[in-house]
VOPAGU-2260 file (C-alpha; in pm, 1 decimal, decimal comma):
REM VOPAGU-2260
SITE   aa  ch    i         X         Y         Z
SITE  MET   A    0    1427,3   -1683,3   -2647,7
SITE  SER   A    1    1263,5   -2024,7   -2646,2
SITE  SER   A    2    1131,3   -2233,8   -2359,8
SITE  LYS   A    3    1191,4   -2600,0   -2454,6
SITE  GLY   A    4    1038,4   -2902,6   -2291,0
SITE  ALA   A    5    1229,0   -3219,7   -2213,6
SITE  SER   A    6    1078,8   -3387,0   -2519,6
SITE  SER   A    7    1185,7   -3093,3   -2742,6
SITE  ILE   A    8     862,8   -3145,0   -2936,5
SITE  LEU   A    9     709,8   -2812,4   -2846,9
SITE  GLU   A   10     872,8   -2472,5   -2817,6
SITE  SER   A   11     737,5   -2148,2   -2676,2
SITE  GLU   A   12     896,0   -1814,1   -2753,1
SITE  VAL   A   13     900,3   -1585,1   -2450,3
SITE  PRO   A   14    1060,3   -1248,5   -2372,9
SITE  ARG   A   15    1420,0   -1279,9   -2250,5
SITE  ALA   A   16    1326,6   -1109,1   -1922,4
SITE  PHE   A   17    1155,7   -1432,7   -1813,4
SITE  LYS   A   18    1474,4   -1642,1   -1843,6
SITE  PRO   A   19    1541,7   -1651,4   -1464,6
SITE  LEU   A   20    1201,6   -1816,4   -1415,4
SITE  LEU   A   21    1290,4   -2114,1   -1634,5
SITE  GLN   A   22    1512,5   -2263,0   -1362,4
SITE  PRO   A   23    1364,9   -2478,8   -1083,2
SITE  MET   A   24    1270,1   -2263,7    -783,4
SITE  ARG   A   25    1017,0   -2300,9    -504,0
SITE  TYR   A   26     871,8   -1948,1    -545,0
SITE  LYS   A   27     858,0   -1764,2    -876,0
SITE  GLY   A   28     715,2   -1418,7    -932,4
SITE  ALA   A   29     662,2   -1192,5   -1232,5
SITE  TYR   A   30     537,1    -838,8   -1177,3
SITE  GLY   A   31     496,2    -528,0   -1386,5
SITE  GLY   A   32     249,0    -337,5   -1600,0
SITE  ARG   A   33      23,0    -444,5   -1881,5
SITE  GLY   A   34     172,9    -574,1   -2202,5
SITE  GLY   A   35     460,4    -761,2   -2039,3
SITE  ALA   A   36     311,5   -1102,5   -2122,9
SITE  LYS   A   37     322,9   -1231,5   -1763,7
SITE  SER   A   38       1,4   -1432,5   -1791,8
SITE  HIS   A   39      99,0   -1562,1   -2136,4
SITE  PHE   A   40     434,0   -1684,0   -2006,4
SITE  PHE   A   41     291,2   -1874,5   -1710,2
SITE  SER   A   42      -0,8   -2020,1   -1908,0
SITE  GLU   A   43     228,9   -2152,7   -2181,7
SITE  GLU   A   44     463,7   -2301,8   -1922,6
SITE  ILE   A   45     169,6   -2480,5   -1762,8
SITE  ILE   A   46      50,5   -2630,6   -2091,1
SITE  LEU   A   47     404,2   -2742,2   -2181,0
SITE  ARG   A   48     460,4   -2907,0   -1843,9
SITE  CYS   A   49     126,1   -3081,0   -1843,4
SITE  TYR   A   50     193,6   -3213,5   -2194,7
SITE  GLU   A   51     546,6   -3333,3   -2120,2
SITE  ARG   A   52     470,8   -3517,1   -1796,4
SITE  ARG   A   53     187,3   -3577,7   -1553,8
SITE  THR   A   54     143,7   -3248,5   -1369,4
SITE  ARG   A   55    -128,3   -3123,5   -1139,0
SITE  VAL   A   56    -183,7   -2749,2   -1140,8
SITE  ALA   A   57    -407,2   -2523,0    -930,7
SITE  CYS   A   58    -478,2   -2185,9   -1091,4
SITE  ILE   A   59    -567,4   -1954,8    -806,6
SITE  ARG   A   60    -718,5   -1614,0    -744,3
SITE  GLU   A   61    -805,1   -1456,3    -413,5
SITE  VAL   A   62   -1172,5   -1439,1    -516,9
SITE  GLN   A   63   -1326,9   -1647,2    -793,1
SITE  LYS   A   64   -1703,1   -1619,1    -812,4
SITE  SER   A   65   -1730,0   -1814,3   -1136,4
SITE  ILE   A   66   -1508,1   -1994,7   -1386,6
SITE  LYS   A   67   -1525,0   -1680,0   -1601,4
SITE  ASP   A   68   -1304,4   -1508,3   -1342,5
SITE  SER   A   69   -1028,0   -1764,6   -1397,7
SITE  VAL   A   70    -750,1   -1807,3   -1655,5
SITE  LYS   A   71    -926,0   -2110,3   -1804,2
SITE  GLN   A   72    -997,8   -1936,7   -2136,6
SITE  LEU   A   73    -635,1   -1825,1   -2168,8
SITE  LEU   A   74    -512,7   -2181,4   -2112,4
SITE  SER   A   75    -765,8   -2310,4   -2363,2
SITE  ASP   A   76    -632,7   -2060,6   -2618,0
SITE  LYS   A   77    -278,2   -2186,0   -2556,9
SITE  ILE   A   78    -389,6   -2545,1   -2611,8
SITE  ASN   A   79    -528,7   -2440,8   -2949,5
SITE  ARG   A   80    -212,4   -2244,9   -3030,9
SITE  PHE   A   81       2,5   -2553,1   -2974,0
SITE  GLY   A   82    -240,8   -2774,8   -3162,7
SITE  LEU   A   83    -300,9   -2996,7   -2859,5
SITE  GLN   A   84    -679,3   -3021,2   -2876,2
SITE  GLY   A   85    -649,9   -3398,0   -2911,8
SITE  PHE   A   86    -436,9   -3430,4   -2598,9
SITE  PHE   A   87    -626,9   -3204,2   -2358,5
SITE  GLU   A   88    -993,4   -3229,5   -2266,0
SITE  VAL   A   89   -1129,4   -2886,6   -2173,2
SITE  LEU   A   90   -1419,7   -2947,6   -1936,3
SITE  GLU   A   91   -1651,8   -2695,5   -1773,0
SITE  THR   A   92   -1449,1   -2643,5   -1456,8
SITE  GLU   A   93   -1115,1   -2816,6   -1525,8
SITE  ILE   A   94    -872,2   -2926,4   -1795,7
SITE  ARG   A   95    -743,4   -3285,1   -1818,6
SITE  GLY   A   96    -455,3   -3435,2   -2014,5
SITE  LYS   A   97    -430,1   -3788,7   -2149,0
SITE  ASN   A   98    -123,7   -3854,9   -1931,2
SITE  GLY   A   99    -316,0   -3778,7   -1610,5
SITE  SER   A  100    -236,4   -3407,6   -1596,2
SITE  LEU   A  101    -500,0   -3194,2   -1428,7
SITE  ILE   A  102    -560,7   -2817,5   -1415,0
SITE  ILE   A  103    -818,5   -2678,3   -1172,9
SITE  PHE   A  104    -937,7   -2323,1   -1100,0
SITE  VAL   A  105   -1005,1   -2208,4    -745,6
SITE  GLY   A  106   -1054,1   -1903,1    -526,4
SITE  MET   A  107    -856,6   -1884,4    -202,4
SITE  GLN   A  108   -1149,8   -1739,2      -9,8
SITE  SER   A  109   -1328,7   -2073,5     -40,3
SITE  TYR   A  110   -1052,1   -2247,0     154,2
SITE  ASN   A  111    -974,2   -2288,3     521,2
SITE  ALA   A  112    -711,5   -2480,6     715,1
SITE  GLN   A  113    -903,3   -2806,1     665,6
SITE  ASN   A  114   -1023,2   -2815,8     306,5
SITE  ILE   A  115    -707,1   -2664,2     156,4
SITE  LYS   A  116    -542,4   -3000,2     226,0
SITE  SER   A  117    -698,7   -3113,6    -101,2
SITE  LEU   A  118    -418,6   -2923,3    -279,1
SITE  GLU   A  119    -135,7   -3104,3    -100,4
SITE  GLY   A  120     -49,3   -3330,0    -392,6
SITE  TYR   A  121     -40,1   -3056,8    -657,5
SITE  ASP   A  122     283,4   -2972,5    -836,9
SITE  ILE   A  123     218,5   -2608,8    -926,5
SITE  ALA   A  124       1,8   -2333,4    -781,6
SITE  TRP   A  125     -24,6   -2028,6   -1005,6
SITE  VAL   A  126    -170,5   -1721,0    -834,0
SITE  GLU   A  127    -290,6   -1471,8   -1094,3
SITE  GLU   A  128    -373,5   -1110,4    -991,4
SITE  ALA   A  129    -162,5   -1184,6    -684,7
SITE  GLN   A  130    -168,2    -822,0    -570,2
SITE  THR   A  131    -512,5    -896,8    -422,6
SITE  LEU   A  132    -394,4   -1204,7    -230,1
SITE  SER   A  133    -443,0   -1156,6     144,2
SITE  GLN   A  134    -176,3   -1238,3     399,9
SITE  TYR   A  135    -407,6   -1505,2     540,6
SITE  SER   A  136    -436,4   -1672,7     199,6
SITE  LEU   A  137     -62,0   -1654,3     139,4
SITE  ASP   A  138      10,1   -1808,5     478,2
SITE  LEU   A  139    -250,2   -2077,3     411,3
SITE  LEU   A  140    -120,4   -2163,2      65,2
SITE  ARG   A  141     254,6   -2173,8     117,3
SITE  PRO   A  142     281,1   -2486,9     337,7
SITE  THR   A  143       6,0   -2669,9     149,8
SITE  LEU   A  144     200,7   -2762,1    -165,2
SITE  ARG   A  145     448,4   -3010,5     -25,5
SITE  ALA   A  146     518,0   -3254,3    -311,3
SITE  ARG   A  147     886,0   -3287,2    -400,1
SITE  GLY   A  148     979,8   -3019,0    -652,4
SITE  SER   A  149     646,9   -2836,7    -620,9
SITE  GLU   A  150     645,8   -2466,9    -710,3
SITE  LEU   A  151     431,6   -2163,1    -637,0
SITE  TRP   A  152     403,8   -1904,6    -914,9
SITE  PHE   A  153     275,8   -1550,3    -873,8
SITE  SER   A  154     196,0   -1287,6   -1136,1
SITE  TRP   A  155      75,7    -941,0   -1045,9
SITE  ASN   A  156      52,0    -573,3   -1130,4
SITE  PRO   A  157     199,4    -383,6    -832,9
SITE  ARG   A  158     -62,3    -195,8    -635,3
SITE  PHE   A  159      76,3    -108,1    -291,6
SITE  LYS   A  160     419,7    -190,2    -153,3
SITE  THR   A  161     237,4    -323,3     152,1
SITE  ASP   A  162      50,6    -593,3     -41,3
SITE  PRO   A  163     156,3    -934,6      95,0
SITE  VAL   A  164     293,2   -1058,3    -239,0
SITE  ASP   A  165     509,3    -745,8    -271,2
SITE  GLN   A  166     630,9    -782,2      85,4
SITE  PHE   A  167     717,9   -1147,2      21,2
SITE  PHE   A  168     907,6   -1108,3    -307,3
SITE  ARG   A  169    1037,6    -751,3    -304,1
SITE  ARG   A  170    1102,6    -657,5      57,1
SITE  ASN   A  171    1200,4    -977,2     240,1
SITE  PRO   A  172    1239,3   -1254,4     -20,2
SITE  PRO   A  173    1345,9   -1598,7     105,5
SITE  SER   A  174    1650,4   -1764,8     -50,5
SITE  ASN   A  175    1431,9   -2001,2    -255,2
SITE  ALA   A  176    1237,1   -1721,9    -427,0
SITE  ILE   A  177    1303,3   -1536,0    -749,3
SITE  SER   A  178    1107,5   -1259,8    -918,0
SITE  VAL   A  179    1140,8   -1051,3   -1232,7
SITE  LEU   A  180    1007,1    -712,8   -1337,7
SITE  VAL   A  181     856,5    -737,7   -1685,0
SITE  ASN   A  182     692,0    -447,7   -1868,1
SITE  TRP   A  183     582,3    -375,1   -2223,3
SITE  LYS   A  184     937,1    -267,8   -2311,5
SITE  ASP   A  185    1051,2    -625,6   -2242,7
SITE  ASN   A  186     793,3    -772,5   -2480,2
SITE  PRO   A  187     937,0    -776,5   -2836,6
SITE  TRP   A  188     590,7    -835,4   -2981,1
SITE  PHE   A  189     413,3    -555,7   -2796,3
SITE  GLY   A  190     445,0    -307,5   -3082,8
SITE  GLU   A  191     244,1    -542,7   -3304,0
SITE  THR   A  192     -59,2    -532,1   -3074,7
SITE  GLU   A  193    -343,6    -283,2   -3040,2
SITE  LEU   A  194    -225,5    -219,4   -2684,8
SITE  HIS   A  195      69,1     -13,9   -2808,7
SITE  ALA   A  196    -152,1     275,4   -2916,4
SITE  ASP   A  197    -344,1     255,5   -2588,2
SITE  MET   A  198     -18,3     279,0   -2393,4
SITE  LEU   A  199      99,3     586,0   -2584,1
SITE  ALA   A  200    -236,2     758,1   -2533,0
SITE  ASP   A  201    -237,3     683,6   -2159,3
SITE  TYR   A  202     112,2     825,8   -2110,4
SITE  ALA   A  203      12,5    1138,2   -2301,5
SITE  ASN   A  204    -310,9    1191,8   -2104,8
SITE  ASP   A  205    -217,1    1084,7   -1751,0
SITE  PRO   A  206     149,6     988,1   -1699,5
SITE  GLU   A  207     100,7     902,5   -1332,3
SITE  LYS   A  208    -182,1     661,6   -1403,0
SITE  ALA   A  209      -0,3     520,4   -1705,2
SITE  GLU   A  210     310,8     448,4   -1500,2
SITE  HIS   A  211      99,6     220,6   -1281,8
SITE  ILE   A  212     -94,8      54,2   -1562,8
SITE  TRP   A  213     193,9      10,9   -1805,5
SITE  GLY   A  214     513,8      77,6   -1614,5
SITE  GLY   A  215     455,2    -145,3   -1313,8
SITE  GLY   A  216     470,7     142,2   -1065,2
SITE  TYR   A  217     277,1     129,1    -741,2
SITE  GLY   A  218     -76,7     223,2    -812,7
SITE  VAL   A  219    -299,5     519,1    -757,5
SITE  SER   A  220    -637,7     351,2    -778,1
SITE  GLN   A  221    -955,7     531,4    -866,1
SITE  GLY   A  222   -1062,8     500,7    -505,3
SITE  ALA   A  223    -734,7     626,5    -356,4
SITE  ILE   A  224    -784,9     904,8    -102,1
SITE  LEU   A  225    -438,2    1058,9     -67,7
SITE  ALA   A  226    -205,6     864,3    -299,5
SITE  ARG   A  227    -196,0    1137,7    -563,1
SITE  TRP   A  228    -118,5    1398,5    -298,1
SITE  ILE   A  229     164,5    1183,2    -161,9
SITE  ASN   A  230     306,6    1145,8    -511,8
SITE  LYS   A  231     284,4    1522,8    -559,1
SITE  ALA   A  232     469,0    1577,0    -230,8
SITE  ARG   A  233     741,4    1339,8    -347,9
SITE  ARG   A  234     777,6    1523,8    -678,7
SITE  GLU   A  235     805,2    1852,9    -491,3
SITE  LYS   A  236    1072,9    1704,3    -262,2
SITE  ARG   A  237     852,9    1752,1      45,7
SITE  VAL   A  238     896,5    1386,1     141,3
SITE  GLY   A  239    1249,2    1311,4     255,5
SITE  LEU   A  240    1492,3    1299,3     543,6
SITE  ASP   A  241    1509,7    1676,2     602,9
SITE  ALA   A  242    1171,8    1694,3     778,4
SITE  GLU   A  243    1293,1    1677,5    1137,6
SITE  PHE   A  244    1188,1    1805,4    1476,6
SITE  ASP   A  245    1325,1    2156,0    1538,0
SITE  PRO   A  246    1408,8    2204,7    1906,9
SITE  THR   A  247    1398,0    2583,6    1855,1
SITE  GLY   A  248    1066,3    2571,9    1670,6
SITE  ALA   A  249     702,8    2573,2    1773,4
SITE  PRO   A  250     559,5    2328,1    2027,5
SITE  ILE   A  251     457,4    1993,0    1881,3
SITE  GLU   A  252     110,4    1847,0    1830,4
SITE  ILE   A  253      33,9    1472,5    1829,7
SITE  SER   A  254    -276,1    1349,5    1647,0
SITE  SER   A  255    -415,9     999,6    1684,4
SITE  ASP   A  256    -662,2     730,1    1594,7
SITE  LEU   A  257    -739,9     504,9    1891,4
SITE  GLY   A  258    -859,7     147,8    1929,5
SITE  PHE   A  259    -826,8    -147,8    2163,1
SITE  ARG   A  260    -701,6    -474,1    2016,8
SITE  ASP   A  261    -707,0    -276,5    1696,6
SITE  THR   A  262    -447,0     -54,6    1541,1
SITE  ALA   A  263    -384,8     283,4    1698,9
SITE  THR   A  264    -172,0     543,1    1521,1
SITE  TRP   A  265       7,8     861,3    1629,9
SITE  TRP   A  266     139,4    1144,3    1411,2
SITE  PHE   A  267     389,3    1403,7    1537,1
SITE  TRP   A  268     345,7    1756,5    1394,8
SITE  GLN   A  269     533,2    2083,3    1426,8
SITE  ARG   A  270     387,2    2406,5    1292,8
SITE  LYS   A  271     600,2    2639,4    1082,8
SITE  LEU   A  272     522,2    2983,2     948,9
SITE  THR   A  273     482,7    2839,2     600,0
SITE  GLY   A  274     330,2    2500,8     679,3
SITE  PHE   A  275     389,0    2189,3     885,7
SITE  THR   A  276     658,7    1933,2     952,7
SITE  VAL   A  277     541,4    1575,4    1007,8
SITE  PHE   A  278     853,4    1422,7    1156,3
SITE  ARG   A  279     740,9    1094,9    1315,3
SITE  CYS   A  280     454,3     847,7    1330,8
SITE  ILE   A  281     410,8     528,3    1530,8
SITE  GLY   A  282     140,3     263,3    1549,5
SITE  GLY   A  283      55,7     -70,9    1697,8
SITE  SER   A  284    -223,3    -288,4    1832,2
SITE  GLY   A  285    -331,4    -449,9    2156,0
SITE  TYR   A  286    -222,0    -166,9    2385,7
SITE  ASP   A  287    -433,7      20,9    2637,3
SITE  ALA   A  288    -424,5     394,0    2714,7
SITE  GLU   A  289    -152,7     362,3    2980,8
SITE  ASP   A  290      65,1     164,9    2739,5
SITE  TRP   A  291      33,3     434,6    2474,8
SITE  ILE   A  292     111,6     707,8    2723,2
SITE  ASP   A  293     435,7     533,3    2812,2
SITE  LYS   A  294     519,5     482,7    2444,9
SITE  LEU   A  295     454,1     847,2    2359,0
SITE  LYS   A  296     671,4     968,1    2646,2
SITE  ASP   A  297     947,0     725,3    2542,8
SITE  GLU   A  298     922,5     845,0    2182,0
SITE  MET   A  299     943,5    1208,2    2287,8
SITE  GLY   A  300    1253,2    1124,7    2489,7
SITE  THR   A  301    1414,0     944,6    2196,3
SITE  LEU   A  302    1342,6    1240,6    1967,9
SITE  GLY   A  303    1478,7    1487,7    2221,1
SITE  ILE   A  304    1144,7    1658,9    2281,4
SITE  PRO   A  305    1127,2    1806,3    2633,3
SITE  PRO   A  306     783,7    1799,4    2802,7
SITE  LYS   A  307     754,0    2178,4    2774,2
SITE  MET   A  308     766,3    2141,5    2392,7
SITE  LEU   A  309     442,2    1939,6    2388,4
SITE  SER   A  310     147,1    2154,8    2292,7
SITE  LYS   A  311    -128,0    1892,0    2289,6
SITE  VAL   A  312    -202,9    1528,0    2233,3
SITE  TRP   A  313    -515,5    1533,4    2015,7
SITE  LEU   A  314    -755,5    1244,2    2065,3
SITE  PRO   A  315   -1045,5    1152,6    1833,0
SITE  HIS   A  316   -1392,6    1267,7    1936,8
SITE  ASP   A  317   -1498,9     920,3    2052,1
SITE  ALA   A  318   -1214,3     913,1    2306,9
SITE  ARG   A  319   -1457,4    1065,0    2556,5
SITE  ALA   A  320   -1629,1     727,2    2578,6
SITE  LYS   A  321   -1521,6     471,5    2835,5
SITE  THR   A  322   -1262,9     267,0    2647,5
SITE  PHE   A  323    -982,4      15,5    2694,1
SITE  GLN   A  324   -1209,3    -180,7    2931,6
SITE  SER   A  325   -1142,6      94,1    3184,8
SITE  LYS   A  326   -1361,5     285,6    3431,1
SITE  HIS   A  327   -1224,9     604,8    3280,9
SITE  SER   A  328   -1235,7     747,9    2930,3
SITE  SER   A  329    -921,0     781,8    2723,0
SITE  VAL   A  330    -941,7    1158,1    2767,1
SITE  GLU   A  331    -942,7    1123,6    3143,8
SITE  VAL   A  332    -645,4     889,0    3139,5
SITE  PHE   A  333    -444,1    1114,9    2907,3
SITE  VAL   A  334    -532,7    1427,4    3106,2
SITE  LYS   A  335    -404,4    1260,6    3420,2
SITE  ALA   A  336     -77,4    1176,6    3243,3
SITE  PHE   A  337     -12,3    1497,9    3048,2
SITE  GLY   A  338    -228,7    1761,5    3216,5
SITE  ALA   A  339    -554,1    1920,2    3099,7
SITE  ASP   A  340    -372,7    2192,8    2905,3
SITE  HIS   A  341    -189,9    1933,2    2696,4
SITE  VAL   A  342    -481,6    1714,4    2583,6
SITE  GLY   A  343    -738,9    1808,9    2320,2
SITE  VAL   A  344   -1029,8    1637,4    2148,3
SITE  VAL   A  345   -1081,5    1679,8    1776,0
SITE  ALA   A  346   -1428,3    1811,8    1695,6
SITE  GLN   A  347   -1664,7    1552,7    1552,0
SITE  SER   A  348   -1709,1    1583,7    1176,4
SITE  LYS   A  349   -1814,6    1387,3     871,7
SITE  LYS   A  350   -1566,6    1171,6     685,0
SITE  GLU   A  351   -1594,6    1400,5     383,8
SITE  ALA   A  352   -1473,2    1693,2     592,6
SITE  GLN   A  353   -1184,9    1486,7     729,6
SITE  VAL   A  354   -1077,3    1381,9     379,8
SITE  ASN   A  355   -1099,8    1740,0     254,3
SITE  ALA   A  356    -888,6    1859,3     546,4
SITE  ALA   A  357    -625,0    1594,5     470,4
SITE  ARG   A  358    -612,9    1685,2     101,7
SITE  THR   A  359    -579,2    2055,0     185,2
SITE  ILE   A  360    -318,6    2036,4     459,4
SITE  ILE   A  361     -95,1    1773,1     300,6
SITE  ASP   A  362       2,1    2023,9      32,6
SITE  ARG   A  363     163,2    2231,2     308,6
SITE  CYS   A  364     342,7    1941,9     476,7
SITE  GLU   A  365     699,7    1820,7     477,1
SITE  ILE   A  366     712,4    1456,1     582,5
SITE  ASN   A  367    1008,0    1254,6     706,6
SITE  GLU   A  368    1018,1     952,4     478,2
SITE  GLU   A  369    1221,6     723,5     701,9
SITE  ALA   A  370    1055,5     807,3    1034,3
SITE  CYS   A  371     706,4     799,8     878,9
SITE  GLN   A  372     749,9     512,3     632,9
SITE  GLU   A  373     475,7     293,3     776,4
SITE  GLY   A  374     238,1     588,0     791,9
SITE  LEU   A  375     318,4     691,6     433,6
SITE  ASP   A  376     248,5     335,2     321,1
SITE  GLY   A  377     -86,6     361,8     496,1
SITE  LEU   A  378    -172,1     697,7     338,4
SITE  GLU   A  379     -87,8     563,6      -7,1
SITE  ALA   A  380    -306,6     256,5      51,8
SITE  TRP   A  381    -594,8     449,5     213,8
SITE  GLN   A  382    -894,9     418,1     -17,8
SITE  PHE   A  383   -1269,9     446,9     -42,3
SITE  GLU   A  384   -1475,9     132,1      -8,6
SITE  PHE   A  385   -1573,4     -32,3    -338,3
SITE  ASN   A  386   -1925,9    -166,4    -382,4
SITE  GLU   A  387   -1902,2    -489,8    -582,9
SITE  GLU   A  388   -2271,2    -483,0    -674,7
SITE  THR   A  389   -2289,9    -125,7    -804,2
SITE  GLN   A  390   -1925,6    -122,8    -920,3
SITE  VAL   A  391   -1868,3     224,3    -775,3
SITE  PHE   A  392   -1667,2     364,0    -487,0
SITE  SER   A  393   -1856,6     491,0    -185,3
SITE  ARG   A  394   -1769,3     812,9      -4,7
SITE  GLU   A  395   -1675,0     616,6     306,1
SITE  PRO   A  396   -1315,0     496,6     347,6
SITE  LEU   A  397   -1258,0     122,2     359,2
SITE  HIS   A  398   -1199,8      12,9     718,3
SITE  ASP   A  399    -872,6    -175,4     704,4
SITE  TRP   A  400    -514,9    -138,5     831,8
SITE  ALA   A  401    -457,2     170,7     617,1
SITE  SER   A  402    -764,6     353,4     747,3
SITE  HIS   A  403    -608,3     384,6    1093,6
SITE  TRP   A  404    -312,6     573,0     951,1
SITE  GLY   A  405    -545,4     779,4     734,4
SITE  ASP   A  406    -780,0     867,5    1019,8
SITE  GLY   A  407    -497,4     965,3    1254,5
SITE  PHE   A  408    -344,2    1187,0     986,0
SITE  ALA   A  409    -679,9    1340,6     889,6
SITE  TYR   A  410    -758,6    1427,0    1251,4
SITE  GLY   A  411    -424,5    1602,9    1266,5
SITE  CYS   A  412    -507,8    1792,4     948,1
SITE  GLN   A  413    -834,6    1910,3    1102,4
SITE  VAL   A  414    -639,1    2046,6    1396,8
SITE  MET   A  415    -379,1    2215,2    1174,9
SITE  GLN   A  416    -655,7    2385,3     976,2
SITE  GLU   A  417    -774,3    2558,0    1292,3
SITE  LEU   A  418    -447,9    2638,5    1466,5
SITE  PRO   A  419    -276,1    2969,5    1386,0
SITE  ALA   A  420      71,4    2988,0    1242,8
SITE  PRO   A  421     336,2    2994,3    1517,3
SITE  SER   A  422     369,0    3334,9    1681,6
SITE  ALA   A  423     683,3    3537,0    1740,1
SITE  LYS   A  424     649,0    3442,9    2106,2
SITE  GLU   A  425     669,6    3072,9    2013,3
SITE  LEU   A  426     974,3    3137,4    1793,2
SITE  PRO   A  427    1166,8    3405,7    1985,5
SITE  GLY   A  428    1463,8    3573,2    1819,3
SITE  ARG   A  429    1472,4    3341,3    1520,4
SITE  THR   A  430    1537,9    3451,9    1164,4
SITE  LEU   A  431    1359,5    3311,9     865,8
SITE  ALA   A  432    1483,5    3268,2     510,1
SITE  VAL   A  433    1244,2    3442,8     274,3
SITE  ARG   A  434    1180,8    3302,8     -73,3
SITE  THR   A  435    1193,5    3594,3    -317,7
SITE  GLY   A  436    1271,3    3404,7    -633,5
SITE  PRO   A  437    1413,8    3068,8    -735,6
SITE  GLY   A  438    1606,0    3045,9    -405,7
SITE  PHE   A  439    1618,6    3187,6     -53,6
SITE  GLN   A  440    1779,8    3527,9     -93,8
SITE  SER   A  441    1717,2    3721,4     225,9
SITE  THR   A  442    1616,7    3682,0     589,2
SITE  MET   A  443    1390,0    3855,6     838,2
SITE  THR   A  444    1322,6    3813,2    1208,1
SITE  MET   A  445    1032,5    3600,6    1319,6
SITE  ASP   A  446     870,9    3915,2    1465,3
SITE  ASP   A  447     869,3    4075,4    1121,6
SITE  ALA   A  448     760,3    3752,0     954,9
SITE  TRP   A  449     469,8    3716,7    1195,4
SITE  ASP   A  450     356,4    4073,2    1124,2
SITE  THR   A  451     352,7    4002,7     750,3
SITE  ALA   A  452     214,0    3647,2     763,2
SITE  PRO   A  453    -114,8    3614,2     569,3
SITE  ASN   A  454    -263,2    3382,0     829,5
SITE  ALA   A  455    -176,4    3572,1    1146,3
SITE  THR   A  456    -523,5    3586,6    1302,8
SITE  PRO   A  457    -556,6    3330,2    1583,6
SITE  SER   A  458    -847,6    3086,4    1568,5
SITE  ARG   A  459    -977,5    2818,3    1801,1
SITE  ILE   A  460   -1053,0    2451,2    1791,6
SITE  ARG   A  461   -1287,8    2277,1    2026,5
């Protein structure tokens, strides 16, 4: 279809999937994989608008170290395509039109609450690579453009469902926002490009990676720590609503990552003969040890877990330190609340060992998707830190919101590695379905199952 300007002098052919974005709207978003022509659509719309009437446009990225990081070259190419070299003056850091139109290129990280006021009079803000836009930048940008009829445009390749731009457009969109999913299949000219062969090769070699790059699926970045394992669990139907607390099962374990005025996370585990059920996780910030104790007891009550079903609350190794601005350590506070037999401290270990434990144990886990949604989001977003100078990922996880969920889960995995499978004493009189083929075809008592379990030798954890 064509995108016509008011003067009808210039026309731009765009994929039909972009049609909803041609109407006036405060917030417009286009997301998807490579080859969908998102950047081409927005850049052509900018050139057309600036040619038709005086328009001021800010082309934005979260980080822009130099003009080479911007979309300036793409806009310059569009000017040449439309034959408008005589109308636009392409300068070193901006583009000007003879009618007073202006296009600038900026990085949001160079702005604060004071100097961003310089963008108040702009008509359009186009955020390219919007998946990297921070919540702070989004909150800073939105109220800044206040001219009548001003619009904010966003184009991005989905990365994590927790990215602010995804949250804004795809989870809780306001009434004055519209977004479209556009992939290579929506681009009628894609087959004529060299990218078509690249897409076919990527799907043949690594379908999971290709679905992110080309299909607009949430990403598994090179630095992702557990995202591939989560995707595997989903494919194997181990992530769902069936992973629930079993009141006749083994006692529960609770693993954690603690902090004050920082995020603390808690994972609820139940051992099974064949693996583990992760049936709940909670998190929050700004609470002290006593607050968390109350929350854990309330959560256990809500889930129908009697106190006798609690095996241990596992605290990270640094919980022995005096924390929460208290005279007592977290361990001391938790021991007072739950009893010494019901509080453990995870042995200190290197991050590499924690990651390895998480990658090993997660393959034996069933996880409740609804009750652990926030934690699953964190595990999918948990990633190694990227060194901008060397352009490689370190072996240390990035310390951000996701790392708290990752650390709490990994500590739990370390514990599960060391604990024995539940004994017949812990599961008295129960029968167990035994997988002998494609389905469950027979049963045995837990006593018999324990005797035949391959991992029946008890071990200890400090």
